[in-house]
C-alpha positions, 0 to 999 in steps of 0.5 A: 743049786749048783752049777758044775762042769761036764762033758757032753757025750750026746744029745737028742734034739728031738726031746732036748735031752743030752748026756753027759759026764761031769768034770772029774769023773770019768765013768759016771754018766748023766742020761736024759737031762733037760736042755736049756730051749735058749741053747741052739741045736747046732751048738751041742757038739759031741765033746763041748763043754758044758755047766750044769745046774742042779736043782738038787743033787740027789736028782740028777733029774732035776738038773739041766744044762744051761750053757755050752762052750769051748 
């Protein structure tokens, strides 16, 4: 497992998924990343920093946003 920093690009409150851009990567966006349900949807503001937990670095769909911070 590995935790990486990312920036929130968009959030879908209907299915609780996000599009994020990993720090240090200017062109790569990860789409449909699951967001932990303990994070209030009001905190998921475009541009906020996030912590993304990768269970398997070779399968981004197996990642989850575990925190959001300023």
